[in-house]
N, C-alpha and C positions, 0 to 999 in steps of 0.2 A: 834598799831603794824604802821609800811608801806604798803601800799600795790604795784604791780608795775600797780593794775591797781582799772579798777572802775568795775570787772563784776560775781557775783556769775554765779559759774557754779554747779547743778544736772547730779549728772549720774546712771541709777541705775547700780548694777551690780550683778548677780548670789553671794548667803551665800555665797556660797565656801571661792568666789571672799575676801571677804568682809570679812570671817576667815583670808584667807593665809596673804592681808591687816595688819590687827590686829596684825600678829605674828610676822610679817616681821618690822613691827615699835615700833620703840618707839613715845608713845604719852600721854596724861591725858588722862584719858578714867573720865566719867561724864556717872553711867550708860549706858547704850546701845547704847555710843555715845563715841570717843576716838579722839580726836582733836592732830591733825598731821602739825606741819610748816613745810613749804615748801618755799623755795625759793620765794620773790617778793610776799608773800598770806600767809595762812591757807587750813589747810580741813579737812571736821564735815567729820566722820569713822561712821556707824549706824547700827547697827547689820545686821538688816532683808536685807542690800544689798545694799545700798545706801552714796553715796561718794556725802559732798560738799564742788565745793571750793570757795573758796572768791578772787578775788584778783590775781589769778596764772594768768599767760602770757602760750594760748594754749598751746606753745610744753613744755614747763615747764609737764601742766596735762597729754600730751596726751603720754611725756619720762612717767612720772609717774608710768601711768596705763598699758607702754610694757615695763618695767623696771620688773614688776612684774606678766609678764605673762598673766595681763588679758585680756579672752577671747572680744574676734573681739565682738560679744553679744555688749556689754559694751559702743563701738567706733565706734554704728553701731548714730544715731542722730532717732533713732526709741522712746524709752524713755529717752531724757534727755528736760533740759528744763539752756534757759536760759538770767539774767535781771538785769541791772543795783543797782549801792551801792556809794554812799556817804557821808561819815563821816561827824562829826562838830555838826550833831544838836541839839539844846534841847533836842526832844525824841522822838520816832519810828514813823516814816509818808513812807508809802506806797500809790504812785501816779503815776500812769500811769502805764512802768515796772522802775520803781525808789525805788531802800528804801534806804533812808536815818536814819542811826542813828543812835548817841553816840558817840564822838570818844573813843576807847579804853575801848567798852567795847565787852568782848571778849561773857561773855557770854548768851549779849543779843541777837547776832547771833547767837550766838548753839539755840537760841527761835527758832531765824527766818527759819536757818537751818532745824529744828525740825516739823514746817508746811511744808517749797520749798520739804523735803524729803518727808516725808510725801502725797502730792498732786506725787509727782513724782511717786513716788509707787502706788498711787490707776491712775495716766494713766495708767502702763503696765496692773489693775486691770479692770479701763473700754476697752481700747482696745483689754484683753482679753477676755472679755464676750464678747464683742459686735462683734466681728470676729464668737465668738462658736455663737451665735443668727443667725446670719447674714449663716455659714455654714449649719447651717438645716432649716432656713427658708423656704422650701420643704416641709417637712415632714408634717408641721398646713394644710396645702395648699391643700395636696398631698390625704391628705382625709376627707379634703373638703368637694374636687371634688369631687373623688371615694368611697366615704367612705371605705379608708382600702390602707395602704404603701404595694406600691409594693415591698417589700425586703427578703432579706430570715431571719433567723430569724438572724445569726452568726452576718449579717452584723447589723442587728437593736442591738442585743447585744450587738455588738466594737462604735456600733454610741452609746448607755447606757451608755458603759468605760467611753468615751469621757468624756460627757456631769457629768459625775459623776467624774471625776476627773477633770475636770477646778471648775465646785463648792466650790471642794470638795478645793482646793488647798486655792483659794481668803477663804471661809471658816476658810480654818484655822489660816489668819493667817490674819480678817479682824483686829484683838488686835490690833494688827500695827497701823490703827484710829482717835483709844485711844490715849487720853492727854498724853504726856509722865510719868514715873516714872520718871525722870526728875523736876519736878515741884513742889513735892513733899519737897524737900531741898532745894531749888530752886526757893517758890510762891512768889516773890518778882521778875521776870519776865512770869510772866505764860500771863499778860494782852499782852508785845510783841508778844505771841505766840497764843492764841485772836485773834488776829489785822489780821496774817499776816492769820489764821485761813480762817476768814469774811475776809480779802479780795481775796485768791486762792478759792474763795464757795464750802470750802471746803470739809462744812457740808449735803449740795444739793448734790453736785457731789456720796454722800454716800451716801444719796436715796435715787438719781436713780441708783445705782450699787446695793442696794439691794431687784429693778424693775426688773433690768436686772436681778442678783439673781435667781430671784423671775420666771422669762421668761426660763430660764435652767432646775429649779425645775421640773415647767411643762411641759416640750416638755421630761422631763425625764420622771416623772410619762404617760403618752399620752405612749411611749416605753413601757411602763413598763405591763399598759397595752396593749397594740398593739402586743404583746409578749407572753401574757397572752389567749391571741382569740387563734391569730395560735398556739397556742401549744393546746389550747382547739380544733379546731379547725381542726386538727392532731389524736388526741389521738381519735375521733371522726367517723377522718373517718378508724383508723385502725381498728375502733370495726364495721364502716360499712360491715368489707372489713373481718373479721373471720364470724359475722354475715351468710356474703352472700359464705362466703366457706363450712361454714357447712350446707345447707342450700343446696350447690349444693354438697356436702358430703351424703347430707340424702336425697338427690333425686336417686343418685346413684342407693344410698346403696336400693330406693325402688324399682328404675326402676331395676335391680340384680336379688334383687326377685321375681319379673314381670316375670321375662326374665326364671330365673327359674321353676317359678310355669310354 
């Protein structure tokens, strides 16, 4: 097919936005991806909320997203990737920011799109994990310096909930970073997918993300211990107060008896 330019553009959408596009547009489905013919090029929409445009002019891309009332977050530059491509090569080649691939190989473009979509989604997870770690980096430092965290139990529980939400959200979608089922039916294109995965350093980045998730888990466990400690201290103070109250009451009774005698 003829493309209007040499750009591949990847956008992270919400899953609800992806569902909206899938339901409103006519396209050919390949497992978890839908092929969308567009003016000047094509789009590959992935069910987990990533849209990859090949050769579609920027005005057409934005007009397409605006027509579907896609959320404004998708139009920001935070979670996007843009590379160049050309066709007519004997085999897939990836160098610098240029993807060279054989002409007319739509399913090879899909194989490459799978890796590009996963890479961009991984960017989102990396950002989410890193932001969470930086946001609460002061907690272990405070614990190391003073031996305690000077926050209320309610605040600690709130932070723990946020950590759990971040960790579970990424874990629930972790399977998206596995080899797509598409290659069960089209194994001849898996080499192109693996080459793009290697080009984008996805495997090392997944390992790094796992390490970040371990840090979040350790923060989560540290706050759990701190909450237990605060709860135990609270119960100890209640016991001390009750004992003191009982001693005072006993002393008052004894004093009453002595005064009566």
